C-alpha positions in Angstrom: 161.0 140.2 71.8 161.7 136.5 71.1 161.2 133.9 73.8 160.6 130.2 74.0 157.5 128.9 75.7 157.3 125.2 76.4 159.9 124.7 73.6 158.2 126.8 71.0 159.5 130.2 69.8 157.1 133.0 70.5 157.4 136.6 69.4 156.0 139.1 71.8 155.1 142.5 70.3 154.5 144.2 73.7 157.3 146.0 75.4 157.7 145.0 79.0 156.1 141.6 79.6 155.9 140.0 83.1 155.3 136.4 83.8 151.7 137.2 84.9 151.1 139.0 81.6 152.5 136.1 79.6 150.1 133.7 81.4 147.3 136.0 80.2 148.7 136.3 76.7 149.0 132.5 76.4 145.5 132.1 77.8 146.8 129.6 80.4 143.9 127.8 82.0 144.0 127.8 85.8 147.1 130.0 86.1 146.9 129.6 89.9 147.7 125.9 89.4 150.8 126.5 87.2 154.4 126.7 88.2 156.7 128.7 85.9 160.4 128.2 85.2 162.4 131.0 83.6 165.7 129.8 82.2 165.6 126.7 84.4 164.8 128.6 87.7 161.4 128.5 89.3 159.7 131.9 89.6 157.9 132.4 93.0 154.2 132.9 92.4 154.4 136.2 94.4 156.8 137.5 91.8 154.8 136.7 88.7 153.6 140.3 88.4 157.1 141.8 88.8 159.3 139.3 87.0 160.0 140.8 83.6 160.9 138.6 80.6 164.0 139.3 78.5 165.0 138.5 74.9 165.7 134.7 74.5 164.2 133.7 77.8 163.1 130.1 78.0 159.8 129.7 79.8 158.2 126.5 80.9 154.7 126.2 82.3 154.4 123.2 84.6 151.2 121.6 85.7 151.4 119.3 88.7 148.6 116.8 89.0 148.0 114.3 91.8 146.6 110.8 91.6 143.8 109.5 89.4 143.6 107.6 86.3 143.0 108.4 82.7 141.3 106.6 79.9 143.3 107.2 76.7 143.1 106.2 73.1 146.4 106.7 71.3 147.6 110.2 72.2 144.1 111.4 73.1 142.8 111.7 76.6 139.2 110.5 76.7 138.4 111.0 80.4 140.1 111.6 83.8 139.0 110.0 87.1 
């Protein structure tokens, strides 16, 4: 199955893949802190385990961060306060 994850084409060899399984496949850090959009609509966290992906779905993993400041050099994050 072909899908797009954060703008990149991914080929999933498994049959039925849920949002929860995709988070595992993609080795998403802190999946409890991630919001997921499927084809532009937010998926309720309670439905991650039952929402099946389909051919050509567009998935976005969104990480919301509050406050703080970063020390950056070019495009590299050196530290986060």
